[in-house]
mmCIF file of the N, C-alpha and C atoms, coordinates in Angstrom:
data_MODEL
# 
_entry.id   MODEL 
# 
loop_
_atom_site.group_PDB 
_atom_site.id 
_atom_site.type_symbol 
_atom_site.label_atom_id 
_atom_site.label_alt_id 
_atom_site.label_comp_id 
_atom_site.label_asym_id 
_atom_site.label_entity_id 
_atom_site.label_seq_id 
_atom_site.pdbx_PDB_ins_code 
_atom_site.Cartn_x 
_atom_site.Cartn_y 
_atom_site.Cartn_z 
_atom_site.occupancy 
_atom_site.B_iso_or_equiv 
_atom_site.pdbx_formal_charge 
_atom_site.auth_seq_id 
_atom_site.auth_comp_id 
_atom_site.auth_asym_id 
_atom_site.auth_atom_id 
_atom_site.pdbx_PDB_model_num 
ATOM 1   N N  . MET A 1 1  ? -27.886 5.227  12.585 1.00 0.00 ? 1  MET A N  1 
ATOM 2   C CA . MET A 1 1  ? -28.117 5.370  14.020 1.00 0.00 ? 1  MET A CA 1 
ATOM 3   C C  . MET A 1 1  ? -26.776 5.338  14.743 1.00 0.00 ? 1  MET A C  1 
ATOM 4   N N  . GLU A 1 2  ? -26.612 6.222  15.689 1.00 0.00 ? 2  GLU A N  1 
ATOM 5   C CA . GLU A 1 2  ? -25.384 6.286  16.474 1.00 0.00 ? 2  GLU A CA 1 
ATOM 6   C C  . GLU A 1 2  ? -25.313 5.117  17.449 1.00 0.00 ? 2  GLU A C  1 
ATOM 7   N N  . GLU A 1 3  ? -24.093 4.721  17.757 1.00 0.00 ? 3  GLU A N  1 
ATOM 8   C CA . GLU A 1 3  ? -23.859 3.635  18.714 1.00 0.00 ? 3  GLU A CA 1 
ATOM 9   C C  . GLU A 1 3  ? -23.595 4.224  20.092 1.00 0.00 ? 3  GLU A C  1 
ATOM 10  N N  . TYR A 1 4  ? -24.155 3.584  21.116 1.00 0.00 ? 4  TYR A N  1 
ATOM 11  C CA . TYR A 1 4  ? -23.973 3.999  22.495 1.00 0.00 ? 4  TYR A CA 1 
ATOM 12  C C  . TYR A 1 4  ? -23.494 2.818  23.328 1.00 0.00 ? 4  TYR A C  1 
ATOM 13  N N  . ILE A 1 5  ? -22.801 3.121  24.424 1.00 0.00 ? 5  ILE A N  1 
ATOM 14  C CA . ILE A 1 5  ? -22.534 2.121  25.453 1.00 0.00 ? 5  ILE A CA 1 
ATOM 15  C C  . ILE A 1 5  ? -22.844 2.762  26.803 1.00 0.00 ? 5  ILE A C  1 
ATOM 16  N N  . VAL A 1 6  ? -23.158 1.930  27.773 1.00 0.00 ? 6  VAL A N  1 
ATOM 17  C CA . VAL A 1 6  ? -23.363 2.373  29.142 1.00 0.00 ? 6  VAL A CA 1 
ATOM 18  C C  . VAL A 1 6  ? -22.341 1.650  30.003 1.00 0.00 ? 6  VAL A C  1 
ATOM 19  N N  . VAL A 1 7  ? -21.655 2.406  30.865 1.00 0.00 ? 7  VAL A N  1 
ATOM 20  C CA . VAL A 1 7  ? -20.657 1.836  31.766 1.00 0.00 ? 7  VAL A CA 1 
ATOM 21  C C  . VAL A 1 7  ? -21.112 2.099  33.191 1.00 0.00 ? 7  VAL A C  1 
ATOM 22  N N  . LYS A 1 8  ? -21.225 1.019  33.997 1.00 0.00 ? 8  LYS A N  1 
ATOM 23  C CA . LYS A 1 8  ? -21.575 1.148  35.412 1.00 0.00 ? 8  LYS A CA 1 
ATOM 24  C C  . LYS A 1 8  ? -20.381 0.677  36.233 1.00 0.00 ? 8  LYS A C  1 
ATOM 25  N N  . ALA A 1 9  ? -19.842 1.580  37.057 1.00 0.00 ? 9  ALA A N  1 
ATOM 26  C CA . ALA A 1 9  ? -18.663 1.267  37.866 1.00 0.00 ? 9  ALA A CA 1 
ATOM 27  C C  . ALA A 1 9  ? -19.019 0.298  38.988 1.00 0.00 ? 9  ALA A C  1 
ATOM 28  N N  . LEU A 1 10 ? -18.222 -0.748 39.129 1.00 0.00 ? 10 LEU A N  1 
ATOM 29  C CA . LEU A 1 10 ? -18.395 -1.711 40.213 1.00 0.00 ? 10 LEU A CA 1 
ATOM 30  C C  . LEU A 1 10 ? -17.428 -1.443 41.361 1.00 0.00 ? 10 LEU A C  1 
ATOM 31  N N  . GLU A 1 11 ? -16.546 -0.437 41.179 1.00 0.00 ? 11 GLU A N  1 
ATOM 32  C CA . GLU A 1 11 ? -15.586 -0.042 42.208 1.00 0.00 ? 11 GLU A CA 1 
ATOM 33  C C  . GLU A 1 11 ? -15.280 1.446  42.009 1.00 0.00 ? 11 GLU A C  1 
ATOM 34  N N  . ASP A 1 12 ? -14.694 2.061  43.005 1.00 0.00 ? 12 ASP A N  1 
ATOM 35  C CA . ASP A 1 12 ? -14.247 3.444  42.871 1.00 0.00 ? 12 ASP A CA 1 
ATOM 36  C C  . ASP A 1 12 ? -13.061 3.508  41.919 1.00 0.00 ? 12 ASP A C  1 
ATOM 37  N N  . GLY A 1 13 ? -12.978 4.596  41.168 1.00 0.00 ? 13 GLY A N  1 
ATOM 38  C CA . GLY A 1 13 ? -11.809 4.839  40.342 1.00 0.00 ? 13 GLY A CA 1 
ATOM 39  C C  . GLY A 1 13 ? -11.804 4.194  38.976 1.00 0.00 ? 13 GLY A C  1 
ATOM 40  N N  . VAL A 1 14 ? -12.961 3.842  38.442 1.00 0.00 ? 14 VAL A N  1 
ATOM 41  C CA . VAL A 1 14 ? -13.019 3.286  37.084 1.00 0.00 ? 14 VAL A CA 1 
ATOM 42  C C  . VAL A 1 14 ? -12.764 4.419  36.091 1.00 0.00 ? 14 VAL A C  1 
ATOM 43  N N  . ASN A 1 15 ? -11.822 4.213  35.182 1.00 0.00 ? 15 ASN A N  1 
ATOM 44  C CA . ASN A 1 15 ? -11.484 5.218  34.172 1.00 0.00 ? 15 ASN A CA 1 
ATOM 45  C C  . ASN A 1 15 ? -12.084 4.845  32.831 1.00 0.00 ? 15 ASN A C  1 
ATOM 46  N N  . ILE A 1 16 ? -12.656 5.846  32.161 1.00 0.00 ? 16 ILE A N  1 
ATOM 47  C CA . ILE A 1 16 ? -13.177 5.688  30.810 1.00 0.00 ? 16 ILE A CA 1 
ATOM 48  C C  . ILE A 1 16 ? -12.407 6.670  29.932 1.00 0.00 ? 16 ILE A C  1 
ATOM 49  N N  . ILE A 1 17 ? -11.856 6.169  28.850 1.00 0.00 ? 17 ILE A N  1 
ATOM 50  C CA . ILE A 1 17 ? -11.044 6.997  27.970 1.00 0.00 ? 17 ILE A CA 1 
ATOM 51  C C  . ILE A 1 17 ? -11.612 6.935  26.556 1.00 0.00 ? 17 ILE A C  1 
ATOM 52  N N  . GLY A 1 18 ? -11.928 8.092  25.995 1.00 0.00 ? 18 GLY A N  1 
ATOM 53  C CA . GLY A 1 18 ? -12.381 8.183  24.609 1.00 0.00 ? 18 GLY A CA 1 
ATOM 54  C C  . GLY A 1 18 ? -11.177 8.356  23.703 1.00 0.00 ? 18 GLY A C  1 
ATOM 55  N N  . LEU A 1 19 ? -11.130 7.580  22.623 1.00 0.00 ? 19 LEU A N  1 
ATOM 56  C CA . LEU A 1 19 ? -10.002 7.606  21.700 1.00 0.00 ? 19 LEU A CA 1 
ATOM 57  C C  . LEU A 1 19 ? -10.459 7.959  20.295 1.00 0.00 ? 19 LEU A C  1 
ATOM 58  N N  . THR A 1 20 ? -9.584  8.629  19.563 1.00 0.00 ? 20 THR A N  1 
ATOM 59  C CA . THR A 1 20 ? -9.815  8.898  18.152 1.00 0.00 ? 20 THR A CA 1 
ATOM 60  C C  . THR A 1 20 ? -9.003  7.893  17.344 1.00 0.00 ? 20 THR A C  1 
ATOM 61  N N  . SER A 1 21 ? -9.294  7.798  16.063 1.00 0.00 ? 21 SER A N  1 
ATOM 62  C CA . SER A 1 21 ? -8.461  6.952  15.210 1.00 0.00 ? 21 SER A CA 1 
ATOM 63  C C  . SER A 1 21 ? -8.138  7.708  13.941 1.00 0.00 ? 21 SER A C  1 
ATOM 64  N N  . GLY A 1 22 ? -7.371  7.113  13.110 1.00 0.00 ? 22 GLY A N  1 
ATOM 65  C CA . GLY A 1 22 ? -6.913  7.764  11.888 1.00 0.00 ? 22 GLY A CA 1 
ATOM 66  C C  . GLY A 1 22 ? -5.423  7.534  11.781 1.00 0.00 ? 22 GLY A C  1 
ATOM 67  N N  . LYS A 1 23 ? -4.713  8.523  11.304 1.00 0.00 ? 23 LYS A N  1 
ATOM 68  C CA . LYS A 1 23 ? -3.263  8.394  11.171 1.00 0.00 ? 23 LYS A CA 1 
ATOM 69  C C  . LYS A 1 23 ? -2.621  8.120  12.531 1.00 0.00 ? 23 LYS A C  1 
ATOM 70  N N  . ASP A 1 24 ? -3.066  8.836  13.562 1.00 0.00 ? 24 ASP A N  1 
ATOM 71  C CA . ASP A 1 24 ? -2.567  8.646  14.925 1.00 0.00 ? 24 ASP A CA 1 
ATOM 72  C C  . ASP A 1 24 ? -3.748  8.477  15.867 1.00 0.00 ? 24 ASP A C  1 
ATOM 73  N N  . THR A 1 25 ? -3.685  7.486  16.753 1.00 0.00 ? 25 THR A N  1 
ATOM 74  C CA . THR A 1 25 ? -4.708  7.327  17.789 1.00 0.00 ? 25 THR A CA 1 
ATOM 75  C C  . THR A 1 25 ? -4.385  8.302  18.914 1.00 0.00 ? 25 THR A C  1 
ATOM 76  N N  . LYS A 1 26 ? -5.403  9.053  19.352 1.00 0.00 ? 26 LYS A N  1 
ATOM 77  C CA . LYS A 1 26 ? -5.189  10.045 20.398 1.00 0.00 ? 26 LYS A CA 1 
ATOM 78  C C  . LYS A 1 26 ? -6.282  9.949  21.448 1.00 0.00 ? 26 LYS A C  1 
ATOM 79  N N  . PHE A 1 27 ? -5.920  10.267 22.698 1.00 0.00 ? 27 PHE A N  1 
ATOM 80  C CA . PHE A 1 27 ? -6.904  10.405 23.758 1.00 0.00 ? 27 PHE A CA 1 
ATOM 81  C C  . PHE A 1 27 ? -7.587  11.751 23.578 1.00 0.00 ? 27 PHE A C  1 
ATOM 82  N N  . HIS A 1 28 ? -8.910  11.790 23.709 1.00 0.00 ? 28 HIS A N  1 
ATOM 83  C CA . HIS A 1 28 ? -9.570  13.094 23.617 1.00 0.00 ? 28 HIS A CA 1 
ATOM 84  C C  . HIS A 1 28 ? -10.515 13.361 24.764 1.00 0.00 ? 28 HIS A C  1 
ATOM 85  N N  . HIS A 1 29 ? -10.815 12.360 25.595 1.00 0.00 ? 29 HIS A N  1 
ATOM 86  C CA . HIS A 1 29 ? -11.731 12.580 26.715 1.00 0.00 ? 29 HIS A CA 1 
ATOM 87  C C  . HIS A 1 29 ? -11.503 11.510 27.771 1.00 0.00 ? 29 HIS A C  1 
ATOM 88  N N  . THR A 1 30 ? -11.544 11.894 29.037 1.00 0.00 ? 30 THR A N  1 
ATOM 89  C CA . THR A 1 30 ? -11.450 10.918 30.122 1.00 0.00 ? 30 THR A CA 1 
ATOM 90  C C  . THR A 1 30 ? -12.506 11.229 31.173 1.00 0.00 ? 30 THR A C  1 
ATOM 91  N N  . GLU A 1 31 ? -12.966 10.187 31.809 1.00 0.00 ? 31 GLU A N  1 
ATOM 92  C CA . GLU A 1 31 ? -13.904 10.293 32.931 1.00 0.00 ? 31 GLU A CA 1 
ATOM 93  C C  . GLU A 1 31 ? -13.445 9.326  34.015 1.00 0.00 ? 31 GLU A C  1 
ATOM 94  N N  . LYS A 1 32 ? -13.694 9.670  35.265 1.00 0.00 ? 32 LYS A N  1 
ATOM 95  C CA . LYS A 1 32 ? -13.397 8.778  36.378 1.00 0.00 ? 32 LYS A CA 1 
ATOM 96  C C  . LYS A 1 32 ? -14.694 8.574  37.157 1.00 0.00 ? 32 LYS A C  1 
ATOM 97  N N  . LEU A 1 33 ? -15.081 7.303  37.325 1.00 0.00 ? 33 LEU A N  1 
ATOM 98  C CA . LEU A 1 33 ? -16.334 6.974  38.008 1.00 0.00 ? 33 LEU A CA 1 
ATOM 99  C C  . LEU A 1 33 ? -16.070 6.341  39.362 1.00 0.00 ? 33 LEU A C  1 
ATOM 100 N N  . ASP A 1 34 ? -16.949 6.613  40.301 1.00 0.00 ? 34 ASP A N  1 
ATOM 101 C CA . ASP A 1 34 ? -16.949 5.925  41.580 1.00 0.00 ? 34 ASP A CA 1 
ATOM 102 C C  . ASP A 1 34 ? -17.991 4.823  41.554 1.00 0.00 ? 34 ASP A C  1 
ATOM 103 N N  . LYS A 1 35 ? -17.886 3.892  42.488 1.00 0.00 ? 35 LYS A N  1 
ATOM 104 C CA . LYS A 1 35 ? -18.782 2.732  42.535 1.00 0.00 ? 35 LYS A CA 1 
ATOM 105 C C  . LYS A 1 35 ? -20.238 3.173  42.438 1.00 0.00 ? 35 LYS A C  1 
ATOM 106 N N  . GLY A 1 36 ? -20.967 2.530  41.525 1.00 0.00 ? 36 GLY A N  1 
ATOM 107 C CA . GLY A 1 36 ? -22.385 2.804  41.346 1.00 0.00 ? 36 GLY A CA 1 
ATOM 108 C C  . GLY A 1 36 ? -22.688 3.885  40.328 1.00 0.00 ? 36 GLY A C  1 
ATOM 109 N N  . GLU A 1 37 ? -21.696 4.684  39.952 1.00 0.00 ? 37 GLU A N  1 
ATOM 110 C CA . GLU A 1 37 ? -21.939 5.723  38.955 1.00 0.00 ? 37 GLU A CA 1 
ATOM 111 C C  . GLU A 1 37 ? -22.073 5.099  37.571 1.00 0.00 ? 37 GLU A C  1 
ATOM 112 N N  . VAL A 1 38 ? -22.859 5.755  36.728 1.00 0.00 ? 38 VAL A N  1 
ATOM 113 C CA . VAL A 1 38 ? -23.142 5.266  35.381 1.00 0.00 ? 38 VAL A CA 1 
ATOM 114 C C  . VAL A 1 38 ? -22.755 6.353  34.379 1.00 0.00 ? 38 VAL A C  1 
ATOM 115 N N  . PHE A 1 39 ? -22.149 5.935  33.278 1.00 0.00 ? 39 PHE A N  1 
ATOM 116 C CA . PHE A 1 39 ? -21.734 6.857  32.221 1.00 0.00 ? 39 PHE A CA 1 
ATOM 117 C C  . PHE A 1 39 ? -22.262 6.350  30.892 1.00 0.00 ? 39 PHE A C  1 
ATOM 118 N N  . LEU A 1 40 ? -22.920 7.216  30.142 1.00 0.00 ? 40 LEU A N  1 
ATOM 119 C CA . LEU A 1 40 ? -23.430 6.880  28.818 1.00 0.00 ? 40 LEU A CA 1 
ATOM 120 C C  . LEU A 1 40 ? -22.492 7.520  27.796 1.00 0.00 ? 40 LEU A C  1 
ATOM 121 N N  . ALA A 1 41 ? -21.940 6.706  26.889 1.00 0.00 ? 41 ALA A N  1 
ATOM 122 C CA . ALA A 1 41 ? -20.993 7.202  25.889 1.00 0.00 ? 41 ALA A CA 1 
ATOM 123 C C  . ALA A 1 41 ? -21.525 6.915  24.496 1.00 0.00 ? 41 ALA A C  1 
ATOM 124 N N  . GLN A 1 42 ? -21.193 7.803  23.567 1.00 0.00 ? 42 GLN A N  1 
ATOM 125 C CA . GLN A 1 42 ? -21.647 7.681  22.193 1.00 0.00 ? 42 GLN A CA 1 
ATOM 126 C C  . GLN A 1 42 ? -20.437 7.631  21.268 1.00 0.00 ? 42 GLN A C  1 
ATOM 127 N N  . PHE A 1 43 ? -20.465 6.710  20.308 1.00 0.00 ? 43 PHE A N  1 
ATOM 128 C CA . PHE A 1 43 ? -19.449 6.691  19.263 1.00 0.00 ? 43 PHE A CA 1 
ATOM 129 C C  . PHE A 1 43 ? -19.832 7.742  18.232 1.00 0.00 ? 43 PHE A C  1 
ATOM 130 N N  . THR A 1 44 ? -18.864 8.559  17.838 1.00 0.00 ? 44 THR A N  1 
ATOM 131 C CA . THR A 1 44 ? -19.094 9.637  16.880 1.00 0.00 ? 44 THR A CA 1 
ATOM 132 C C  . THR A 1 44 ? -17.947 9.651  15.867 1.00 0.00 ? 44 THR A C  1 
ATOM 133 N N  . GLU A 1 45 ? -17.927 10.671 15.017 1.00 0.00 ? 45 GLU A N  1 
ATOM 134 C CA . GLU A 1 45 ? -16.786 10.819 14.104 1.00 0.00 ? 45 GLU A CA 1 
ATOM 135 C C  . GLU A 1 45 ? -15.495 11.005 14.885 1.00 0.00 ? 45 GLU A C  1 
ATOM 136 N N  . MET A 1 46 ? -15.589 11.642 16.067 1.00 0.00 ? 46 MET A N  1 
ATOM 137 C CA . MET A 1 46 ? -14.390 11.882 16.870 1.00 0.00 ? 46 MET A CA 1 
ATOM 138 C C  . MET A 1 46 ? -14.063 10.678 17.761 1.00 0.00 ? 46 MET A C  1 
ATOM 139 N N  . THR A 1 47 ? -15.062 10.075 18.390 1.00 0.00 ? 47 THR A N  1 
ATOM 140 C CA . THR A 1 47 ? -14.837 8.940  19.292 1.00 0.00 ? 47 THR A CA 1 
ATOM 141 C C  . THR A 1 47 ? -15.054 7.644  18.541 1.00 0.00 ? 47 THR A C  1 
ATOM 142 N N  . THR A 1 48 ? -13.953 6.940  18.273 1.00 0.00 ? 48 THR A N  1 
ATOM 143 C CA . THR A 1 48 ? -14.042 5.687  17.526 1.00 0.00 ? 48 THR A CA 1 
ATOM 144 C C  . THR A 1 48 ? -13.685 4.480  18.375 1.00 0.00 ? 48 THR A C  1 
ATOM 145 N N  . ALA A 1 49 ? -13.203 4.739  19.597 1.00 0.00 ? 49 ALA A N  1 
ATOM 146 C CA . ALA A 1 49 ? -12.887 3.649  20.528 1.00 0.00 ? 49 ALA A CA 1 
ATOM 147 C C  . ALA A 1 49 ? -13.040 4.180  21.946 1.00 0.00 ? 49 ALA A C  1 
ATOM 148 N N  . ILE A 1 50 ? -13.412 3.287  22.849 1.00 0.00 ? 50 ILE A N  1 
ATOM 149 C CA . ILE A 1 50 ? -13.549 3.647  24.258 1.00 0.00 ? 50 ILE A CA 1 
ATOM 150 C C  . ILE A 1 50 ? -12.851 2.574  25.078 1.00 0.00 ? 50 ILE A C  1 
ATOM 151 N N  . LYS A 1 51 ? -11.984 3.018  25.981 1.00 0.00 ? 51 LYS A N  1 
ATOM 152 C CA . LYS A 1 51 ? -11.258 2.096  26.862 1.00 0.00 ? 51 LYS A CA 1 
ATOM 153 C C  . LYS A 1 51 ? -11.821 2.235  28.268 1.00 0.00 ? 51 LYS A C  1 
ATOM 154 N N  . VAL A 1 52 ? -12.093 1.089  28.916 1.00 0.00 ? 52 VAL A N  1 
ATOM 155 C CA . VAL A 1 52 ? -12.579 1.075  30.290 1.00 0.00 ? 52 VAL A CA 1 
ATOM 156 C C  . VAL A 1 52 ? -11.525 0.383  31.131 1.00 0.00 ? 52 VAL A C  1 
ATOM 157 N N  . ASN A 1 53 ? -11.032 1.075  32.157 1.00 0.00 ? 53 ASN A N  1 
ATOM 158 C CA . ASN A 1 53 ? -10.008 0.527  33.040 1.00 0.00 ? 53 ASN A CA 1 
ATOM 159 C C  . ASN A 1 53 ? -10.589 0.451  34.449 1.00 0.00 ? 53 ASN A C  1 
ATOM 160 N N  . GLY A 1 54 ? -10.725 -0.765 34.974 1.00 0.00 ? 54 GLY A N  1 
ATOM 161 C CA . GLY A 1 54 ? -11.314 -0.987 36.286 1.00 0.00 ? 54 GLY A CA 1 
ATOM 162 C C  . GLY A 1 54 ? -12.485 -1.938 36.179 1.00 0.00 ? 54 GLY A C  1 
ATOM 163 N N  . SER A 1 55 ? -13.056 -2.289 37.305 1.00 0.00 ? 55 SER A N  1 
ATOM 164 C CA . SER A 1 55 ? -14.182 -3.229 37.329 1.00 0.00 ? 55 SER A CA 1 
ATOM 165 C C  . SER A 1 55 ? -15.475 -2.476 37.016 1.00 0.00 ? 55 SER A C  1 
ATOM 166 N N  . ALA A 1 56 ? -16.121 -2.904 35.919 1.00 0.00 ? 56 ALA A N  1 
ATOM 167 C CA . ALA A 1 56 ? -17.338 -2.225 35.485 1.00 0.00 ? 56 ALA A CA 1 
ATOM 168 C C  . ALA A 1 56 ? -18.202 -3.169 34.668 1.00 0.00 ? 56 ALA A C  1 
ATOM 169 N N  . GLU A 1 57 ? -19.494 -2.861 34.640 1.00 0.00 ? 57 GLU A N  1 
ATOM 170 C CA . GLU A 1 57 ? -20.418 -3.519 33.722 1.00 0.00 ? 57 GLU A CA 1 
ATOM 171 C C  . GLU A 1 57 ? -20.562 -2.601 32.519 1.00 0.00 ? 57 GLU A C  1 
ATOM 172 N N  . ILE A 1 58 ? -20.496 -3.181 31.325 1.00 0.00 ? 58 ILE A N  1 
ATOM 173 C CA . ILE A 1 58 ? -20.576 -2.416 30.089 1.00 0.00 ? 58 ILE A CA 1 
ATOM 174 C C  . ILE A 1 58 ? -21.744 -2.982 29.286 1.00 0.00 ? 58 ILE A C  1 
ATOM 175 N N  . TYR A 1 59 ? -22.701 -2.118 28.965 1.00 0.00 ? 59 TYR A N  1 
ATOM 176 C CA . TYR A 1 59 ? -23.888 -2.531 28.234 1.00 0.00 ? 59 TYR A CA 1 
ATOM 177 C C  . TYR A 1 59 ? -23.831 -1.965 26.821 1.00 0.00 ? 59 TYR A C  1 
ATOM 178 N N  . THR A 1 60 ? -23.988 -2.838 25.821 1.00 0.00 ? 60 THR A N  1 
ATOM 179 C CA . THR A 1 60 ? -24.006 -2.429 24.418 1.00 0.00 ? 60 THR A CA 1 
ATOM 180 C C  . THR A 1 60 ? -25.194 -3.090 23.745 1.00 0.00 ? 60 THR A C  1 
ATOM 181 N N  . LYS A 1 61 ? -25.428 -2.766 22.481 1.00 0.00 ? 61 LYS A N  1 
ATOM 182 C CA . LYS A 1 61 ? -26.501 -3.435 21.745 1.00 0.00 ? 61 LYS A CA 1 
ATOM 183 C C  . LYS A 1 61 ? -26.169 -4.910 21.534 1.00 0.00 ? 61 LYS A C  1 
ATOM 184 N N  . HIS A 1 62 ? -24.918 -5.278 21.755 1.00 0.00 ? 62 HIS A N  1 
ATOM 185 C CA . HIS A 1 62 ? -24.489 -6.673 21.594 1.00 0.00 ? 62 HIS A CA 1 
ATOM 186 C C  . HIS A 1 62 ? -24.619 -7.473 22.890 1.00 0.00 ? 62 HIS A C  1 
ATOM 187 N N  . GLY A 1 63 ? -24.962 -6.804 23.991 1.00 0.00 ? 63 GLY A N  1 
ATOM 188 C CA . GLY A 1 63 ? -25.115 -7.488 25.259 1.00 0.00 ? 63 GLY A CA 1 
ATOM 189 C C  . GLY A 1 63 ? -24.330 -6.819 26.371 1.00 0.00 ? 63 GLY A C  1 
ATOM 190 N N  . LYS A 1 64 ? -24.204 -7.530 27.484 1.00 0.00 ? 64 LYS A N  1 
ATOM 191 C CA . LYS A 1 64 ? -23.520 -7.026 28.676 1.00 0.00 ? 64 LYS A CA 1 
ATOM 192 C C  . LYS A 1 64 ? -22.157 -7.675 28.785 1.00 0.00 ? 64 LYS A C  1 
ATOM 193 N N  . LEU A 1 65 ? -21.154 -6.844 29.081 1.00 0.00 ? 65 LEU A N  1 
ATOM 194 C CA . LEU A 1 65 ? -19.794 -7.317 29.322 1.00 0.00 ? 65 LEU A CA 1 
ATOM 195 C C  . LEU A 1 65 ? -19.392 -6.874 30.726 1.00 0.00 ? 65 LEU A C  1 
ATOM 196 N N  . THR A 1 66 ? -18.435 -7.549 31.310 1.00 0.00 ? 66 THR A N  1 
ATOM 197 C CA . THR A 1 66 ? -17.888 -7.129 32.597 1.00 0.00 ? 66 THR A CA 1 
ATOM 198 C C  . THR A 1 66 ? -16.384 -7.036 32.465 1.00 0.00 ? 66 THR A C  1 
ATOM 199 N N  . SER A 1 67 ? -15.852 -5.866 32.785 1.00 0.00 ? 67 SER A N  1 
ATOM 200 C CA . SER A 1 67 ? -14.396 -5.722 32.818 1.00 0.00 ? 67 SER A CA 1 
ATOM 201 C C  . SER A 1 67 ? -13.968 -6.036 34.241 1.00 0.00 ? 67 SER A C  1 
ATOM 202 N N  . ASP A 1 68 ? -12.813 -6.641 34.380 1.00 0.00 ? 68 ASP A N  1 
ATOM 203 C CA . ASP A 1 68 ? -12.357 -7.065 35.698 1.00 0.00 ? 68 ASP A CA 1 
ATOM 204 C C  . ASP A 1 68 ? -10.890 -6.717 35.866 1.00 0.00 ? 68 ASP A C  1 
ATOM 205 N N  . LYS A 1 69 ? -10.630 -5.803 36.751 1.00 0.00 ? 69 LYS A N  1 
ATOM 206 C CA . LYS A 1 69 ? -9.256  -5.398 37.045 1.00 0.00 ? 69 LYS A CA 1 
ATOM 207 C C  . LYS A 1 69 ? -8.664  -6.434 38.004 1.00 0.00 ? 69 LYS A C  1 
ATOM 208 N N  . ARG A 1 70 ? -7.594  -7.062 37.582 1.00 0.00 ? 70 ARG A N  1 
ATOM 209 C CA . ARG A 1 70 ? -6.965  -8.081 38.434 1.00 0.00 ? 70 ARG A CA 1 
ATOM 210 C C  . ARG A 1 70 ? -5.537  -7.752 38.667 1.00 0.00 ? 70 ARG A C  1 
# 
């Protein structure tokens, strides 16, 4: 089963960056969310890491996390 996360922006300008891994880690996708917008992301063979920059709620099968830009 594929892994998913949901990111809900708590402020304007939250950045989501999809990363690859292997010999070199590379950026392959970016999204910018405004407050209240929601983004559903899936881990795949290409996306092995996701970085969230800004204040957001992140929902995974492991529970809810909150990122906090300070």
